[in-house]
C-alpha positions as MATLAB code, in Angstrom:
seq = 'MKSRTARLLFATALGLAAVGRSGPVRPLSAQDARPTMYRAYVASESDDVVSLVAFRPGGGLTVEKVIPVGFLPAETEGPHGLAVSRDGTEWFVTLAHGINNGSLLRYRTGADTLVGRVELGLFPATVTTSRDGLFALAVNSNFFGDMDPSTISIVEVATMTEVARPVTCTMPHGSRIGFDRRYHYSTCMMDDALVQTDLRSLGVSRMLNVATGAAMASPGHRHGAPPTCSPTWAAPSPAAPVVYVLCNKGDEIVEVDAQSWMVRRRWAAPRGPYNGDLTPDGHRLVVTEKQGSEVTVWDLESATELARLPTARKVAHGVAITADGRYAFVTAEGIGGEPGSVQVLDLATLAFVAGADVEKQAGGVAFWGAD';
ca = [
      65.811   44.820  130.759;
      63.229   46.406  133.079;
      63.310   43.489  135.519;
      67.035   44.014  135.933;
      67.041   47.716  136.732;
      65.589   47.142  140.211;
      68.717   45.251  141.172;
      71.374   47.425  139.592;
      74.464   48.673  141.350;
      75.195   46.862  144.582;
      75.967   49.082  147.542;
      79.640   49.586  148.250;
      81.468   48.544  151.381;
      80.478   51.900  152.873;
      76.904   50.655  153.045;
      75.719   53.329  150.604;
      72.701   51.468  149.247;
      71.625   52.118  145.699;
      67.886   52.484  145.317;
      66.176   50.484  142.598;
      62.507   49.965  141.820;
      62.169   47.404  144.594;
      63.785   49.599  147.272;
      67.269   49.628  148.772;
      69.745   46.983  147.678;
      71.850   45.641  150.526;
      75.600   45.132  150.155;
      76.741   41.880  148.590;
      78.032   39.483  151.239;
      80.265   36.452  150.973;
      77.245   34.234  151.575;
      75.291   35.611  148.628;
      75.204   33.860  145.294;
      77.527   35.458  142.775;
      75.848   37.341  139.936;
      75.554   35.450  136.668;
      75.927   38.571  134.494;
      77.756   41.900  134.725;
      77.170   44.774  132.302;
      79.080   47.928  131.401;
      78.912   50.778  128.890;
      81.945   51.549  126.698;
      82.491   54.684  124.574;
      84.265   54.459  121.208;
      85.573   57.935  120.498;
      86.430   57.530  116.806;
      83.128   55.906  115.794;
      80.578   57.961  117.797;
      79.015   54.947  119.481;
      78.566   53.550  122.981;
      78.508   49.767  123.362;
      76.668   47.845  126.070;
      78.774   44.802  126.940;
      77.780   41.823  129.075;
      80.109   39.462  130.911;
      78.919   36.049  132.066;
      81.467   34.456  134.433;
      82.679   31.319  132.729;
      80.826   32.238  129.545;
      82.710   35.130  127.977;
      82.075   38.769  127.089;
      79.557   39.803  124.436;
      78.428   43.085  122.891;
      74.685   43.309  123.540;
      74.009   46.618  121.836;
      75.751   49.398  119.908;
      74.171   52.819  120.511;
      74.936   55.662  118.079;
      75.522   59.017  119.790;
      76.015   62.494  118.357;
      74.175   64.776  115.957;
      76.588   65.828  113.198;
      76.942   63.208  110.449;
      79.913   64.954  108.826;
      81.930   65.228  112.034;
      83.362   62.813  114.570;
      81.973   64.190  117.824;
      84.026   61.936  120.076;
      82.160   60.249  122.956;
      84.798   60.286  125.667;
      83.646   60.137  129.302;
      80.934   57.844  130.694;
      79.078   57.659  134.002;
      76.095   55.683  135.289;
      73.808   57.238  137.892;
      73.954   55.841  141.398;
      70.538   54.159  141.081;
      71.435   52.666  137.706;
      68.530   54.204  135.801;
      70.521   56.645  133.652;
      73.875   56.984  131.940;
      75.767   60.049  130.780;
      78.319   60.555  128.019;
      80.411   63.574  127.025;
      80.762   64.443  123.353;
      84.248   65.864  123.458;
      84.627   67.547  120.078;
      81.553   69.386  118.856;
      81.281   72.746  117.085;
      82.505   74.758  118.894;
      81.953   73.271  122.331;
      81.275   69.732  123.416;
      78.178   68.537  125.233;
      76.777   66.143  127.819;
      74.056   63.638  126.885;
      71.705   61.865  129.288;
      70.198   58.449  128.464;
      67.833   56.001  130.136;
      69.477   52.656  130.800;
      67.802   49.601  129.343;
      65.980   51.340  126.516;
      69.062   53.545  126.001;
      66.930   56.462  124.827;
      68.224   60.043  124.828;
      66.386   62.180  127.405;
      68.555   65.284  127.745;
      71.422   67.314  126.341;
      73.399   70.382  127.423;
      76.318   72.240  125.846;
      79.490   72.403  127.934;
      82.959   73.829  127.283;
      85.850   72.892  125.023;
      86.549   69.146  125.002;
      84.555   67.908  128.000;
      86.393   64.739  128.943;
      85.713   62.620  132.024;
      82.353   62.855  133.815;
      80.858   61.647  137.088;
      77.584   62.011  138.984;
      77.012   63.067  142.577;
      75.835   60.329  144.897;
      72.510   62.063  145.563;
      71.843   62.071  141.823;
      71.441   65.855  141.619;
      74.527   66.777  139.606;
      76.758   65.572  136.803;
      80.261   67.062  136.691;
      82.435   67.104  133.580;
      85.886   68.606  133.153;
      86.426   70.834  130.109;
      89.926   69.777  129.122;
      90.341   72.326  126.319;
      92.939   70.317  124.395;
      92.429   72.585  121.390;
      93.073   76.003  122.903;
      95.894   77.985  124.428;
      97.525   76.952  127.684;
      94.972   78.859  129.758;
      93.028   77.754  132.839;
      89.900   75.789  132.011;
      86.783   74.758  133.938;
      84.468   72.151  135.413;
      80.864   72.102  134.184;
      78.391   71.346  136.982;
      75.052   70.245  135.513;
      71.743   69.946  137.356;
      70.568   66.590  136.036;
      66.773   66.899  136.241;
      66.666   69.802  133.777;
      70.108   69.288  132.188;
      71.056   72.861  133.064;
      74.636   73.957  133.662;
      74.388   75.715  137.031;
      78.077   76.508  137.582;
      81.361   76.500  135.696;
      84.200   77.124  138.174;
      87.663   77.836  136.778;
      90.353   75.414  137.911;
      93.663   75.206  136.042;
      95.225   74.131  132.770;
      93.956   71.046  130.925;
      91.770   69.421  133.616;
      91.121   65.680  133.568;
      89.749   62.989  135.852;
      86.385   63.490  137.565;
      85.299   61.567  140.660;
      83.358   62.083  143.915;
      85.161   61.537  147.208;
      84.562   59.411  150.272;
      82.377   61.908  152.141;
      80.160   62.695  149.101;
      80.719   66.427  149.592;
      83.810   66.939  147.421;
      84.624   66.337  143.777;
      88.216   65.665  142.715;
      89.898   66.355  139.383;
      93.417   66.975  138.114;
      95.098   69.481  135.799;
      97.610   67.907  133.468;
      99.695   70.995  132.702;
      99.830   72.384  136.252;
     100.529   69.225  138.296;
      97.390   70.066  140.266;
      94.818   68.120  142.258;
      91.593   70.118  142.575;
      88.891   69.757  145.238;
      85.464   71.182  144.348;
      82.813   71.681  147.021;
      79.398   70.348  145.963;
      77.655   72.676  148.416;
      79.167   75.936  147.229;
      79.727   74.630  143.662;
      83.159   76.202  143.695;
      86.807   75.199  144.059;
      87.763   74.755  147.712;
      91.422   73.647  147.564;
      94.206   72.917  145.111;
      97.426   70.975  145.633;
     100.587   70.700  143.556;
     101.140   66.936  143.657;
     104.664   67.228  142.244;
     105.942   69.472  145.046;
     103.341   68.721  147.734;
     102.613   72.438  148.164;
      99.141   73.924  148.404;
      98.175   76.190  145.491;
      96.738   79.536  146.483;
      93.779   79.890  144.133;
      92.134   78.605  140.976;
      92.799   80.276  137.659;
      96.459   79.320  137.777;
      98.142   79.937  134.436;
     100.412   77.367  132.866;
     104.005   78.070  133.838;
     106.897   75.628  134.141;
     106.596   72.306  132.291;
     104.822   69.721  134.434;
     106.819   66.902  135.976;
     103.841   64.779  137.076;
     101.144   65.641  134.480;
      98.320   63.997  136.460;
      95.574   62.450  134.342;
      93.401   60.908  137.042;
      92.186   61.413  140.592;
      90.861   58.231  142.200;
      89.265   58.890  145.614;
      89.012   55.922  147.929;
      85.408   54.791  148.590;
      86.427   53.707  152.088;
      88.610   56.522  153.470;
      89.413   60.236  152.938;
      92.288   59.500  150.569;
      92.810   60.373  146.889;
      95.205   58.557  144.565;
      96.640   60.710  141.775;
      98.179   59.150  138.663;
     101.216   60.974  137.265;
     101.146   60.149  133.563;
     104.452   61.897  132.843;
     106.173   61.252  136.150;
     105.323   57.500  136.190;
     104.191   57.715  139.799;
     101.174   57.116  141.988;
     100.684   59.807  144.630;
      98.590   59.262  147.769;
      96.974   62.434  149.140;
      95.296   62.766  152.531;
      92.026   64.541  151.698;
      91.678   65.896  155.249;
      95.153   67.324  155.888;
      95.566   68.065  152.153;
      99.090   66.693  152.176;
     100.952   64.089  150.151;
     101.386   60.997  152.325;
     103.202   58.633  149.972;
     104.363   58.329  146.404;
     105.728   55.333  144.540;
     106.955   54.411  141.089;
     104.563   52.969  138.512;
     105.085   51.503  135.031;
     105.207   53.832  132.068;
     102.309   56.241  131.638;
      99.686   55.543  134.362;
      96.477   57.021  132.985;
      93.135   55.992  134.538;
      92.360   54.103  137.724;
      89.612   52.668  139.892;
      89.496   51.256  143.425;
      87.768   48.203  144.832;
      84.823   49.085  147.122;
      86.807   48.165  150.236;
      89.561   50.600  149.234;
      92.253   47.921  149.398;
      93.215   47.683  145.729;
      93.791   50.105  142.869;
      93.612   49.043  139.219;
      95.529   51.313  136.826;
      95.811   51.468  133.050;
      99.238   52.379  131.670;
      98.389   54.145  128.433;
     101.899   54.355  127.019;
     102.866   50.870  128.092;
      99.561   49.265  127.005;
      99.307   47.456  130.323;
      97.099   47.259  133.376;
      98.456   46.947  136.919;
      96.833   45.933  140.196;
      98.148   47.477  143.424;
      97.804   46.548  147.071;
      97.352   49.970  148.664;
      98.358   49.090  152.214;
     101.854   48.121  151.107;
     102.005   50.000  147.763;
     102.916   46.670  146.186;
     102.298   45.758  142.560;
     100.285   42.529  142.576;
      99.964   42.024  138.829;
     100.965   43.556  135.502;
      99.169   42.406  132.360;
      99.385   43.552  128.718;
      96.088   44.646  127.192;
      94.753   43.001  124.039;
      95.185   46.190  121.999;
      97.635   49.059  122.210;
      96.881   52.267  124.155;
      95.249   51.086  127.386;
      92.643   53.611  128.489;
      89.766   53.091  130.950;
      88.950   50.879  133.903;
      85.743   50.320  135.892;
      85.459   47.890  138.806;
      82.215   46.039  139.487;
      80.308   47.018  142.625;
      81.117   43.725  144.365;
      84.830   44.259  143.723;
      85.291   40.968  141.873;
      85.993   42.123  138.309;
      87.340   45.117  136.377;
      86.340   46.116  132.848;
      89.437   47.443  131.015;
      89.433   49.245  127.657;
      92.151   49.766  125.078;
      91.888   52.109  122.114;
      93.782   50.198  119.421;
      95.857   51.958  116.785;
      95.295   52.811  113.121;
      92.280   50.978  111.748;
      92.147   48.452  114.591;
      88.986   48.043  116.658;
      89.026   48.924  120.316;
      88.888   46.217  122.958;
      87.268   45.484  126.301;
      88.665   42.882  128.669;
      87.458   41.553  131.996;
      90.065   41.242  134.735;
      89.320   38.780  137.537;
      90.554   40.456  140.718;
      90.616   37.135  142.583;
      92.892   35.327  140.133;
      94.564   38.493  138.746;
      94.071   37.294  135.175;
      92.033   38.378  132.186;
      89.125   35.964  131.816;
      87.189   37.400  128.850;
      87.446   39.968  126.098;
      85.734   41.365  123.029;
      86.380   43.853  120.258;
      84.260   47.013  120.084;
      84.321   50.033  117.800;
      87.429   52.164  117.285;
      89.226   54.020  120.093;
      87.489   52.433  123.069;
      88.020   54.720  126.037;
      85.482   55.676  128.689;
      83.887   52.773  130.535;
      81.245   52.671  133.288;
      79.933   49.668  135.195;
      76.143   49.467  135.049;
      74.978   46.510  137.150;
      74.700   42.797  137.671;
      72.064   40.069  137.652;
];
């Protein structure tokens, strides 16, 4: 595994080179040989494990390792959100349940050894890391409590210390860094809100009601009228100052200009869009439809649906696109006693080309790297 970590995580189309043990890794070009192996981490929320899966183009998808996470044998602690550091040397997982709060765990990739832990808020869900590697940010969704505003935990990675916990709005979800690296974007399911957090001030800078298109005056908004959008994901483009918001209740995709802070477009989506990821060039968006147990691929220039595919199991959940933009890892939770599933979507042919069962309630997924 050590020989691979120097080559992990190709730079995106922005030219943001990941640094491995052999120095900067240049962007993958059309003339380069295609990788022979892609790897991703997958969290199984009902079984307290994270699986390392490996996809060999033309050779299928295999589970290389199953990593137990959590500390309470009598309780399901619920690994939910996953993120891999920009240089590919570490991965992070939120334990969503906990007593009373959840937590964030930090692991070394390869050996998959635990190197840090910090307590967060109630039900920390999705997590991401800043591109300079200094911070991990997890939203505290607080699914268990009253309909009160909740928070984002901002963790200094080196010491695993929570350095800020800004209040946003009710039932936050989605956690991603934007195009300019300065801002973090999340949503609030019960307030129809898109939230922009400034990584310099470590506080909320702007909020937008994506249902009405109106700016929201301040964080700490209390739940009021029933949501019509119920956004579950914010997907910033890696190639432009644009954020795509998925309306899980409203069955829409909303395009927000991150500079003017205005809704530019909105269009209908299949039932229950949940999580999404963009190709490195910013041209395509892959979306899981949780209620419809499908995955869709969108051309963003024309807002055209290019493909719609049923997932192998019910309850489609997570999606992570490889750094060269060729494949997407898609998870589905399964129902009852079924295992979860991971499938690999070929973004050139728009077809699933491999799949494997993993432990129950497969959800969070993070691309690690390629050989």
